[in-house]
C-alpha positions as CSV (number, residue, x, y, z in Angstrom):
1,M,60.5,-11.6,-91.7
2,A,57.9,-9.2,-93.1
3,T,56.0,-9.5,-89.8
4,N,59.1,-8.8,-87.9
5,G,59.8,-5.6,-89.9
6,M,56.2,-4.5,-89.4
7,N,56.5,-5.1,-85.7
8,D,59.7,-3.0,-85.7
9,Q,57.9,-0.2,-87.6
10,M,54.9,-0.3,-85.2
11,Q,57.3,-0.1,-82.2
12,A,59.0,2.9,-83.8
13,I,55.7,4.6,-84.4
14,K,54.6,3.9,-80.8
15,A,57.9,5.3,-79.5
16,D,57.5,8.4,-81.7
17,M,54.0,8.9,-80.5
18,A,55.1,8.5,-76.9
19,A,57.9,11.1,-77.5
20,L,55.4,13.4,-79.2
21,R,53.0,13.1,-76.2
22,D,55.9,13.9,-73.8
23,D,57.0,16.9,-75.9
24,L,53.4,18.2,-76.0
25,A,53.1,17.8,-72.2
26,V,56.3,19.8,-71.7
27,L,55.2,22.4,-74.3
28,M,51.8,22.8,-72.5
29,K,53.5,23.2,-69.2
30,D,55.9,25.8,-70.6
31,M,53.0,27.7,-72.2
32,S,51.2,27.7,-68.9
33,S,54.2,29.0,-67.1
34,L,54.7,31.8,-69.7
35,R,51.0,32.7,-69.5
36,Q,51.2,33.0,-65.7
37,A,54.3,35.1,-65.9
38,A,52.8,37.4,-68.5
39,G,49.6,37.7,-66.4
40,A,51.7,38.6,-63.3
41,Q,53.6,41.3,-65.3
42,V,50.3,42.7,-66.7
43,H,48.8,42.8,-63.2
44,A,51.9,44.5,-61.8
45,R,51.8,47.2,-64.6
46,V,48.0,47.7,-64.1
47,E,48.6,48.1,-60.3
48,E,51.5,50.5,-60.9
49,T,49.4,52.6,-63.3
50,R,46.5,52.6,-60.9
51,A,48.7,53.8,-58.1
52,D,50.2,56.6,-60.3
53,M,46.8,57.7,-61.4
54,A,45.5,57.7,-57.8
55,G,48.4,59.9,-56.7
56,S,47.9,62.3,-59.6
57,L,44.2,62.5,-58.9
58,E,44.8,63.2,-55.2
59,S,47.4,65.9,-56.1
60,A,45.0,67.5,-58.6
61,T,42.1,67.4,-56.1
62,H,44.3,69.0,-53.5
63,S,45.4,71.7,-55.9
64,V,41.9,72.5,-57.0
65,G,40.7,72.6,-53.4
66,R,43.5,74.9,-52.4
67,A,42.8,77.2,-55.4
68,A,39.1,77.3,-54.6
69,A,39.8,78.2,-51.0
70,E,42.0,81.0,-52.1
71,Q,39.4,82.3,-54.5
72,V,36.8,82.3,-51.7
73,Q,39.1,84.2,-49.5
74,T,39.8,86.7,-52.2
75,A,36.1,87.2,-52.8
76,R,35.4,87.7,-49.1
77,R,38.2,90.2,-48.8
78,S,36.9,92.1,-51.8
79,V,33.4,92.2,-50.4
80,R,34.7,93.5,-47.1
81,E,36.9,96.1,-48.7
82,H,34.3,97.3,-51.2
83,P,30.8,96.5,-49.9
84,L,28.9,99.0,-52.1
85,T,30.6,97.9,-55.3
86,S,29.9,94.2,-54.4
87,V,26.2,94.9,-53.9
88,A,26.0,96.9,-57.1
89,A,27.8,94.1,-59.0
90,A,25.5,91.5,-57.6
91,F,22.5,93.6,-58.5
92,G,23.8,94.1,-62.0
93,I,24.5,90.4,-62.6
94,G,21.1,89.4,-61.1
95,F,19.4,91.9,-63.4
96,L,21.2,90.6,-66.5
97,L,20.4,87.0,-65.6
98,A,16.8,87.8,-65.1
99,R,16.6,89.5,-68.5
100,L,18.3,86.6,-70.2
101,V,16.0,84.0,-68.6
102,R,12.8,86.0,-69.2
103,D,13.6,86.5,-73.0
């Protein structure tokens, strides 16, 4: 009888081990699915952020380019309207820069 009881216990342990193996397999599969889903979400967020930043950068570049073009036009207009003043200002700035560099 003792042997029969041990056999029953061994069979119960084997059944528990098999159930544990099955549970671990299901758990690993679920964790893999969760990891893939989380990775897809992170990838989507990164791509969305990259697209937003690219749009912002393009907008800022366009704004800076437009502002620079306006400044160039303003400078050209000023030189055309006041040529002597422009030459005198350029001479004065050049003279000051030469003094700063030389000292």
